C-alpha positions as CSV (number, residue, x, y, z in Angstrom):
1,M,222.6,260.8,138.5
2,Q,223.5,260.2,142.1
3,E,222.0,263.5,143.1
4,I,218.7,262.6,141.4
5,F,218.7,259.2,143.1
6,Q,219.4,260.8,146.5
7,K,216.6,263.3,145.9
8,Y,214.0,260.5,145.3
9,L,215.4,258.6,148.2
10,D,214.9,261.5,150.5
11,K,211.4,262.2,149.2
12,Y,210.5,258.5,149.6
13,A,211.9,258.5,153.2
14,E,209.8,261.6,154.0
15,L,206.7,259.8,152.9
16,V,207.4,256.3,154.3
17,I,208.9,257.0,157.7
18,P,205.8,259.0,158.9
19,W,203.6,256.3,157.5
20,L,205.6,253.6,159.4
21,L,205.4,255.6,162.6
22,T,201.6,256.0,162.3
23,S,199.7,253.6,160.1
24,G,202.5,251.1,160.0
25,V,202.4,250.7,163.8
26,K,198.6,250.4,163.6
27,V,199.0,247.6,161.0
28,V,201.4,245.7,163.2
29,F,199.1,246.1,166.2
30,V,196.1,245.0,164.1
31,I,197.9,241.8,162.9
32,I,199.2,241.0,166.4
33,G,195.8,241.7,167.9
34,A,194.1,239.4,165.3
35,Y,196.6,236.6,166.1
36,I,196.0,236.9,169.8
37,L,192.2,237.1,169.3
38,N,192.2,234.1,167.1
39,K,194.1,232.1,169.8
40,V,191.7,233.2,172.5
41,I,188.6,232.4,170.4
42,V,189.9,229.0,169.4
43,R,190.6,228.1,173.1
44,F,187.2,229.5,174.1
45,I,185.4,227.5,171.4
46,E,187.2,224.3,172.5
47,K,186.4,224.7,176.2
48,A,182.8,225.8,175.5
49,V,182.1,222.8,173.3
50,R,183.6,220.4,175.8
51,I,181.3,221.8,178.5
52,A,178.2,222.2,176.3
53,V,178.2,218.7,174.8
54,R,176.8,216.5,177.5
55,P,177.1,212.6,177.3
56,D,173.8,211.0,176.3
57,G,174.5,207.9,178.3
58,I,174.5,205.7,175.2
59,S,177.5,206.8,173.2
60,S,181.0,205.8,174.3
61,K,183.6,208.3,175.4
62,E,185.4,208.0,172.1
63,A,182.1,208.7,170.2
64,E,181.5,211.8,172.3
65,E,185.0,213.0,171.7
66,K,184.5,212.6,167.9
67,R,181.4,214.7,168.1
68,E,183.1,217.4,170.1
69,N,186.1,217.5,167.7
70,T,183.7,217.9,164.8
71,L,181.9,220.8,166.3
72,I,185.2,222.4,167.4
73,Q,186.6,222.2,163.8
74,I,183.5,223.8,162.3
75,F,183.2,226.7,164.7
76,T,187.0,227.3,164.6
77,T,187.0,227.4,160.8
78,T,184.1,229.9,160.8
79,A,185.8,232.1,163.4
80,N,189.1,232.1,161.5
81,I,187.5,233.2,158.3
82,G,185.6,236.0,160.1
83,I,188.8,237.3,161.8
84,L,190.8,237.1,158.6
85,V,188.2,239.1,156.6
86,V,187.9,241.9,159.3
87,T,191.7,242.0,159.7
88,A,192.2,242.3,155.9
89,L,189.7,245.2,155.7
90,M,191.4,247.1,158.6
91,V,194.9,246.7,157.1
92,L,193.6,247.9,153.7
93,Q,192.1,250.9,155.3
94,E,195.5,251.8,156.9
95,F,197.1,251.6,153.4
96,G,194.6,254.2,152.3
97,V,192.2,251.9,150.5
98,E,188.5,252.9,150.8
99,I,186.7,249.9,152.2
100,A,183.2,251.3,151.7
101,P,183.2,250.4,148.0
102,I,184.6,247.0,148.9
103,L,181.7,246.4,151.3
104,A,179.2,247.7,148.8
105,A,180.6,245.4,146.1
106,A,180.6,242.5,148.6
107,G,176.9,243.2,149.2
108,I,176.2,243.1,145.4
109,V,178.2,239.9,145.1
110,G,176.3,238.5,148.0
111,L,173.0,239.4,146.4
112,A,174.1,237.7,143.2
113,F,175.0,234.6,145.1
114,G,171.6,234.8,146.7
115,F,170.0,234.4,143.3
116,G,172.5,232.0,141.7
117,G,173.9,230.2,144.8
118,Q,170.9,228.0,145.6
119,Y,173.0,224.9,145.6
120,L,175.4,226.5,148.0
121,I,172.6,227.4,150.3
122,R,171.2,223.9,150.1
123,D,174.6,222.4,151.0
124,I,174.9,224.7,154.0
125,I,171.4,224.0,155.3
126,S,171.9,220.2,154.9
127,G,175.2,220.5,156.7
128,L,173.6,222.3,159.6
129,F,171.1,219.4,160.0
130,I,173.8,216.8,159.7
131,I,175.8,218.5,162.5
132,L,172.8,219.2,164.8
133,E,171.4,215.7,164.4
134,N,174.9,214.2,165.0
135,Q,174.5,211.8,162.0
136,Y,178.3,211.2,161.8
137,R,181.5,212.7,163.1
138,I,185.1,213.0,162.2
139,G,186.7,209.6,162.4
140,D,183.4,207.7,161.7
141,V,183.3,205.2,158.8
142,V,180.2,206.1,156.6
143,S,178.7,205.0,153.4
144,F,176.9,207.5,151.1
145,D,175.0,206.7,147.9
146,N,178.1,207.2,145.7
147,A,181.1,206.9,148.1
148,S,182.2,205.4,151.4
149,G,185.2,205.8,153.7
150,T,186.5,207.4,156.9
151,V,185.3,211.0,157.6
152,Q,188.3,213.2,157.4
153,E,186.7,216.6,157.6
154,I,183.3,218.2,157.9
155,S,182.5,221.8,157.0
156,L,179.1,223.5,156.6
157,R,179.2,222.8,152.8
158,K,180.8,219.4,152.3
159,T,182.1,216.2,153.9
160,T,185.5,214.8,153.0
161,L,186.0,211.0,153.0
162,R,189.1,208.8,152.5
163,D,188.4,205.2,151.3
164,L,190.6,202.1,151.8
165,D,192.5,202.9,148.5
166,G,193.5,206.3,150.0
167,T,191.2,208.1,147.5
168,V,189.8,211.3,149.0
169,H,186.1,212.1,148.1
170,H,184.6,215.6,148.6
171,I,180.8,215.3,148.8
172,P,178.6,218.4,149.0
173,H,176.0,218.0,151.7
174,G,173.2,218.8,149.3
175,E,174.1,215.7,147.3
176,I,173.8,213.3,150.3
177,K,170.5,211.5,150.2
178,K,171.3,208.5,152.4
179,V,173.9,208.1,155.2
180,S,174.9,204.8,156.6
181,N,177.1,205.2,159.7
182,L,179.1,201.9,160.1
183,S,180.9,202.9,163.4
184,K,178.4,204.9,165.6
185,D,178.4,203.8,169.2
186,F,179.4,200.2,168.4
187,S,180.0,197.9,165.5
188,R,178.9,194.3,164.9
189,I,180.6,191.1,163.7
190,N,178.2,189.6,161.2
191,L,179.7,186.4,159.8
192,D,178.1,183.6,157.7
193,M,180.0,180.3,158.0
194,G,179.4,177.2,155.9
195,V,179.9,173.6,157.1
196,G,179.3,170.3,155.4
197,Y,175.9,168.5,155.6
198,N,177.6,165.5,157.2
199,S,178.8,167.7,160.1
200,N,177.6,167.3,163.7
201,L,175.9,170.6,164.3
202,E,176.1,170.5,168.1
203,H,179.8,169.9,167.8
204,V,180.2,172.7,165.3
205,I,178.3,175.1,167.5
206,S,180.4,174.3,170.6
207,V,183.6,174.9,168.6
208,I,182.3,178.2,167.3
209,N,181.3,179.4,170.7
210,R,184.6,178.3,172.2
211,V,186.7,180.1,169.6
212,G,184.6,183.3,170.0
213,T,185.0,183.2,173.8
214,E,188.8,182.6,173.5
215,L,189.1,185.5,171.1
216,A,187.2,187.8,173.5
217,K,189.5,186.8,176.4
218,D,192.7,187.3,174.3
219,P,194.7,190.3,175.8
220,L,195.4,191.6,172.3
221,W,191.7,191.8,171.4
222,K,189.6,191.9,174.6
223,D,189.6,195.7,174.9
224,S,188.0,196.0,171.5
225,I,185.3,193.3,171.9
226,I,182.1,194.2,173.7
227,L,180.2,190.9,173.1
228,A,182.0,187.7,172.2
229,P,181.2,186.3,168.8
230,Q,178.8,183.4,169.2
231,F,176.5,181.1,167.2
232,L,173.1,182.6,166.5
233,R,171.2,180.3,164.2
234,V,171.2,178.1,161.1
235,N,170.9,180.7,158.5
236,D,170.3,178.7,155.3
237,F,170.5,175.4,153.6
238,A,172.8,176.2,150.6
239,D,173.6,173.9,147.7
240,S,176.9,172.7,149.2
241,A,176.8,173.8,152.8
242,I,174.7,174.5,155.9
243,M,175.1,178.3,156.5
244,L,175.6,179.3,160.2
245,K,175.2,182.9,161.4
246,I,177.7,184.2,164.0
247,L,177.2,187.6,165.7
248,G,179.3,189.7,168.1
249,E,179.8,193.3,169.1
250,T,183.0,195.4,169.0
251,L,184.1,199.0,169.5
252,P,183.4,201.3,166.5
253,S,185.4,200.5,163.4
254,K,187.0,197.4,164.9
255,Q,184.6,194.8,163.3
256,W,186.6,194.2,160.2
257,E,190.0,193.3,161.8
258,I,188.3,191.2,164.5
259,T,186.1,189.4,162.0
260,G,189.3,188.6,160.0
261,E,191.0,187.2,163.1
262,L,187.8,185.2,163.9
263,R,187.9,183.7,160.4
264,K,191.5,182.6,160.8
265,R,190.9,181.0,164.2
266,L,187.8,179.2,163.0
267,K,189.7,177.7,160.0
268,V,192.4,176.5,162.3
269,A,189.9,175.1,164.8
270,F,187.8,173.4,162.1
271,D,190.9,171.7,160.7
272,N,191.9,170.4,164.1
273,E,188.3,169.2,164.8
274,G,187.9,167.6,161.4
275,I,185.0,169.9,160.5
276,E,184.6,170.3,156.7
277,I,184.3,173.7,155.2
278,P,182.7,172.7,151.8
279,F,183.0,174.4,148.4
280,P,180.8,174.1,145.4
281,Q,181.3,170.8,143.5
282,M,180.3,169.6,140.1
283,V,180.0,165.9,139.1
284,L,180.7,165.1,135.5
285,H,179.7,161.8,134.0
286,H,182.0,160.6,131.2
287,I,180.3,158.1,128.8
288,R,182.8,155.8,127.0
289,E,181.7,154.1,123.8
290,T,183.2,151.0,122.1
291,A,184.5,151.0,118.6
292,E,181.6,148.8,117.4
293,E,178.9,151.1,118.9
294,T,180.5,154.1,117.1
295,E,180.5,152.2,113.8
296,K,176.8,151.3,114.2
297,K,175.9,154.9,114.9
298,D,177.8,156.0,111.8
299,E,176.0,153.4,109.6
300,N,172.6,154.5,111.0
301,N,173.4,158.2,110.4
302,N,174.4,157.3,106.8
């Protein structure tokens, strides 16, 4: 038994060792070469995109960086897939696998996809226009028809969003009909504030403007505020309050936290200044009847 095992071992060694010294070495060099080529291409893509994307004079430095990162991710992913496919074919060839039938089969599969993959083609074409038109970038907060959130990833076929609940949404580009970018270039504070009808409007306006100016000068917030929140107009005469419109400008995606801080400061300031923030009220009239009136009503009903 030992002699038979030794015989097979010797025969296996005769076949494997020559292969390792010839094709095996080639496989190792192919894999190492693919790894080095991938690193070089990734670095080249990053530098090329940084140089090719010119500032438009309108977008902030952060916005331009988002656009560059988006393009780098897309080009890098495409290059990685191409290198992986070519490397796999070269390795299979060294293992004695004929790659000609594989390429022919890939052509047939590609033809089948051409007939049946119209939705995939639509997604890719839509993705190209989204990227070229710079509609949104990685890190932007966007709203689609059926989902909204922060853009986590963009490929040629789909966009990945993560909403405030942490839920991840994968949206094919062909399904996107309308895009609302909530954080491109700058964001806006848009706050409606209600005060009582007995309030002195000039006093209220001065308090609002003072609070907005103080917020914009606060060291904790000033770097995120482009234009201090200020009174804009009397927006409406509501049932229980006079509605005032307050506007300001912030860096992208900073409007929500700054608006929350503004609400807090306005509430404290209004309390200190005796300014009423009204709420809907309902007046109920209670009619009290005497015992005699009740008896008369009962007699008349009878």
